[in-house]
ZAMARGU-4260 file (C-alpha; in steps of 0.2 Angstrom, whole numbers, plus 5000, padded with zeros to 4 digits):
<rodrens>
0) 5298/4775/4977 | 5301/4779/4959 | 5318/4787/4963 | 5324/4771/4973 | 5319/4760/4958
5) 5329/4771/4946 | 5344/4770/4957 | 5343/4751/4960 | 5338/4747/4942 | 5323/4738/4936
10) 5322/4726/4921 | 5308/4718/4911 | 5312/4700/4906 | 5303/4686/4896 | 5305/4667/4901
15) 5302/4654/4888 | 5303/4635/4891 | 5294/4619/4893 | 5291/4622/4912 | 5293/4641/4916
20) 5285/4638/4933 | 5300/4629/4939 | 5310/4645/4937 | 5297/4654/4947 | 5298/4642/4961
25) 5317/4642/4961 | 5317/4661/4961 | 5305/4661/4976 | 5316/4648/4985 | 5331/4660/4982
30) 5322/4675/4989 | 5322/4684/4972 | 5308/4697/4971 | 5297/4696/4955 | 5282/4707/4951
35) 5270/4711/4936 | 5270/4693/4931 | 5259/4689/4915 | 5258/4675/4902 | 5257/4682/4884
40) 5257/4664/4877 | 5260/4646/4880 | 5276/4641/4889 | 5280/4660/4891 | 5281/4671/4906
45) 5285/4689/4908 | 5290/4698/4924 | 5300/4713/4932 | 5314/4712/4944 | 5329/4721/4950
50) 5344/4722/4939 | 5356/4714/4952 | 5345/4698/4952 | 5347/4696/4933 | 5363/4686/4933
55) 5356/4674/4946 | 5340/4672/4937 | 5349/4668/4921 | 5359/4654/4929 | 5343/4647/4937
60) 5334/4648/4919 | 5348/4637/4911 | 5347/4625/4926 | 5328/4623/4923 | 5330/4622/4904
65) 5323/4639/4900 | 5328/4654/4890 | 5328/4671/4898 | 5327/4686/4886 | 5329/4704/4892
70) 5315/4716/4885 | 5320/4732/4893 | 5330/4740/4906 | 5327/4756/4917 | 5339/4765/4928
75) 5353/4756/4937 | 5369/4753/4926 | 5361/4764/4913 | 5359/4779/4925 | 5377/4776/4932
80) 5384/4776/4915 | 5375/4791/4910 | 5382/4800/4925 | 5400/4794/4922 | 5399/4802/4905
85) 5393/4818/4912 | 5404/4822/4927 | 5400/4840/4926 | 5381/4837/4928 | 5384/4825/4942
90) 5395/4838/4951 | 5382/4851/4948 | 5369/4840/4955 | 5379/4836/4971 | 5384/4854/4973
95) 5365/4859/4972 | 5361/4846/4985 | 5375/4852/4996 | 5369/4870/4995 | 5351/4865/4998
100) 5357/4855/5014 | 5367/4870/5019 | 5353/4883/5016 | 5341/4872/5027 | 5352/4878/5042
105) 5346/4896/5039 | 5329/4904/5041 | 5323/4910/5024 | 5304/4912/5028 | 5295/4917/5044
110) 5277/4913/5046 | 5266/4921/5060 | 5251/4912/5066 | 5237/4917/5078 | 5239/4936/5077
115) 5223/4946/5076 | 5224/4962/5085 | 5243/4963/5083 | 5249/4966/5066 | 5262/4954/5057
120) 5274/4968/5054 | 5275/4972/5073 | 5279/4954/5077 | 5292/4953/5064 | 5300/4969/5069
125) 5301/4963/5087 | 5308/4946/5082 | 5321/4955/5071 | 5326/4965/5086 | 5327/4949/5096
130) 5339/4941/5083 | 5327/4931/5072 | 5327/4938/5054 | 5328/4931/5036 | 5346/4923/5035
135) 5348/4919/5053 | 5358/4903/5058 | 5344/4894/5067 | 5354/4881/5076 | 5363/4896/5086
140) 5346/4905/5090 | 5342/4904/5109 | 5323/4900/5108 | 5319/4905/5126 | 5329/4921/5125
145) 5321/4925/5109 | 5304/4923/5115 | 5307/4933/5131 | 5314/4948/5121 | 5300/4948/5109
150) 5287/4947/5122 | 5295/4962/5132 | 5292/4973/5116 | 5274/4966/5113 | 5264/4967/5129
155) 5249/4963/5119 | 5255/4945/5117 | 5253/4933/5131 | 5262/4918/5124 | 5274/4914/5110
160) 5282/4899/5102 | 5295/4898/5089 | 5298/4882/5079 | 5310/4880/5065 | 5305/4867/5051
165) 5319/4866/5038 | 5322/4884/5033 | 5305/4890/5039 | 5302/4898/5056 | 5284/4896/5062
170) 5279/4908/5075 | 5264/4904/5085 | 5257/4918/5096 | 5242/4920/5108 | 5236/4937/5111
175) 5233/4943/5129 | 5215/4942/5134 | 5208/4959/5140 | 5201/4958/5157 | 5182/4963/5157
180) 5179/4979/5167 | 5170/4975/5183 | 5156/4986/5189 | 5160/4992/5206 | 5146/4998/5218
185) 5158/5011/5225 | 5159/5020/5208 | 5145/5033/5207 | 5140/5037/5189 | 5126/5047/5183
190) 5117/5048/5166 | 5119/5064/5155 | 5112/5069/5139 | 5123/5064/5124 | 5113/5077/5113
195) 5099/5089/5114 | 5081/5084/5111 | 5064/5083/5119 | 5062/5069/5132 | 5048/5056/5128
200) 5050/5042/5139 | 5061/5038/5155 | 5065/5021/5162 | 5075/5022/5178 | 5082/5006/5185
205) 5094/5014/5198 | 5095/5032/5203 | 5084/5047/5203 | 5077/5055/5187 | 5080/5074/5186
210) 5069/5077/5170 | 5052/5073/5165 | 5043/5067/5149 | 5040/5082/5137 | 5054/5092/5144
215) 5067/5099/5132 | 5086/5095/5137 | 5102/5101/5130 | 5118/5091/5127 | 5127/5087/5143
220) 5112/5090/5155 | 5110/5079/5170 | 5096/5066/5167 | 5097/5053/5181 | 5107/5056/5197
225) 5116/5041/5206 | 5111/5039/5223 | 5126/5039/5236 | 5129/5021/5242 | 5119/5013/5229
230) 5132/5012/5215 | 5130/5019/5197 | 5114/5025/5189 | 5105/5014/5177 | 5091/5017/5164
235) 5087/5024/5148 | 5080/5041/5142 | 5071/5041/5125 | 5070/5058/5117 | 5066/5066/5100
240) 5082/5073/5092 | 5086/5082/5076 | 5102/5078/5068 | 5112/5087/5055 | 5127/5079/5045
245) 5137/5088/5032 | 5149/5081/5019 | 5160/5090/5007 | 5169/5082/4992 | 5176/5089/4975
250) 5162/5091/4962 | 5173/5082/4949 | 5181/5066/4952 | 5196/5058/4943 | 5192/5039/4939
255) 5205/5027/4932 | 5201/5017/4916 | 5212/5002/4914 | 5219/4998/4897 | 5217/4982/4888
260) 5235/4977/4887 | 5247/4974/4901 | 5265/4968/4904 | 5275/4959/4917 | 5292/4961/4923
265) 5302/4950/4935 | 5315/4951/4949 | 5325/4939/4960 | 5327/4942/4979 | 5342/4933/4987
270) 5340/4934/5005 | 5339/4953/5007 | 5346/4958/4990 | 5336/4961/4975 | 5341/4959/4957
275) 5329/4966/4944 | 5328/4957/4928 | 5322/4972/4918 | 5330/4988/4912 | 5325/5006/4918
280) 5322/5000/4935 | 5325/5017/4943 | 5311/5026/4933 | 5294/5029/4941 | 5279/5021/4932
285) 5267/5035/4930 | 5249/5032/4925 | 5250/5014/4929 | 5244/5002/4942 | 5256/4989/4948
290) 5251/4972/4955 | 5266/4963/4964 | 5266/4944/4967 | 5280/4935/4977 | 5284/4917/4976
295) 5296/4908/4987 | 5306/4893/4979 | 5305/4877/4989 | 5292/4864/4995 | 5277/4872/5004
300) 5276/4865/5022 | 5294/4857/5021 | 5307/4870/5017 | 5311/4886/5008 | 5326/4892/4998
305) 5334/4909/5000 | 5327/4914/4983 | 5311/4922/4979 | 5303/4927/4962 | 5294/4943/4961
310) 5282/4947/4947 | 5276/4964/4944 | 5261/4966/4933 | 5260/4984/4926 | 5243/4989/4920
315) 5243/5006/4911 | 5228/5017/4915 | 5220/5032/4908 | 5211/5045/4919 | 5194/5054/4916
320) 5184/5066/4926 | 5167/5062/4931 | 5154/5072/4941 | 5152/5067/4959 | 5137/5057/4963
325) 5124/5065/4975 | 5115/5049/4980 | 5132/5040/4984 | 5137/5054/4996 | 5119/5054/5004
330) 5119/5035/5007 | 5136/5037/5016 | 5129/5050/5027 | 5114/5040/5031 | 5125/5024/5035
335) 5136/5035/5046 | 5121/5042/5056 | 5113/5024/5058 | 5129/5017/5064 | 5131/5029/5079
340) 5112/5029/5083 | 5104/5020/5097 | 5086/5021/5091 | 5078/5024/5074 | 5076/5037/5061
345) 5058/5044/5059 | 5061/5055/5044 | 5076/5062/5035 | 5080/5073/5020 | 5095/5078/5010
350) 5100/5094/5001 | 5115/5097/4989 | 5124/5113/4984 | 5139/5116/4973 | 5151/5130/4975
355) 5169/5134/4970 | 5171/5116/4963 | 5165/5108/4979 | 5149/5097/4982 | 5141/5099/4999
360) 5128/5087/5004 | 5118/5091/5020 | 5108/5077/5029 | 5094/5082/5041 | 5085/5068/5051
365) 5072/5067/5064 | 5076/5053/5076 | 5069/5044/5092 | 5084/5038/5102 | 5091/5034/5119
370) 5102/5049/5124 | 5107/5043/5141 | 5126/5043/5143 | 5134/5036/5159 | 5149/5046/5166
375) 5156/5049/5183 | 5147/5064/5192 | 5157/5079/5196 | 5172/5089/5189
</rodrens>
């Protein structure tokens, strides 16, 4: 709205006379739009109107015996005069507008939505092979052919749509739902021991138990046999087990100590070409961390220009050697043990030894767990 008013031109005027309301009535009868009316004093009215109505209002004011004074002017003839005196600026603005309209016919940004298991990079590579990439002329893209080619390369996807808004391509995907594995009664699976231990409790829902409580078993030993014609064996076998996990890491670790000062450098990307705005771009940055931020020029959600600004923040770091922590490594071993355990840890202990610059931590645990593992009986 502000831009339209600038182009049409808006003026602020003051009307003084014995009966200023007569001009207001005449303006309303002539269809002249007035707004922001106020009365700063007796027989005086101030208002705003469009610049093109000023000449007609001046004629009506003289007919009503009033005096019309112009207070200020904005846009309109002032803007046109400014542009006439600066033809280069006007030409540059028109050229930029034309380039913007032309660039909107090309895809400069690809946004992928709905992907969880399939990575964004895999989807972008499949779309690029199908013909959709940064800089593509989107009115010439066959959407149906594009989708079918991309889906052929990505069997994990069940559905895909490609919509172009301005210069942004929005790719909406839906991943294929994996069919649940159905338990068939014809498959005969028995229960075997996943690890060695001493059996403490047996619970058989289907099948025939091959071991008894108090009996020691070894890894891979048959625990519950599937009865032919009755489907797979079901149940649980709780046993006491003894686990041992070992982790080795360097005794001395190198840690980074970020410095207090940092600096930034910038680059521009035109389509697929990069222009570095700094010197020594070919040299590697040793002993520094680099944080890269990328900004696409344009209006988010409407259009994107083929220009991206890259900001690289370089943080110099110093390194120092510290002794590896025993407690941290022991906690990781305990977490690993509990994540793969179908039961509980009764007691545990850790030992550490250092040799030849290596720290070795051993975790020994006494557990109570379900060791029954279902698999098809036979070779």
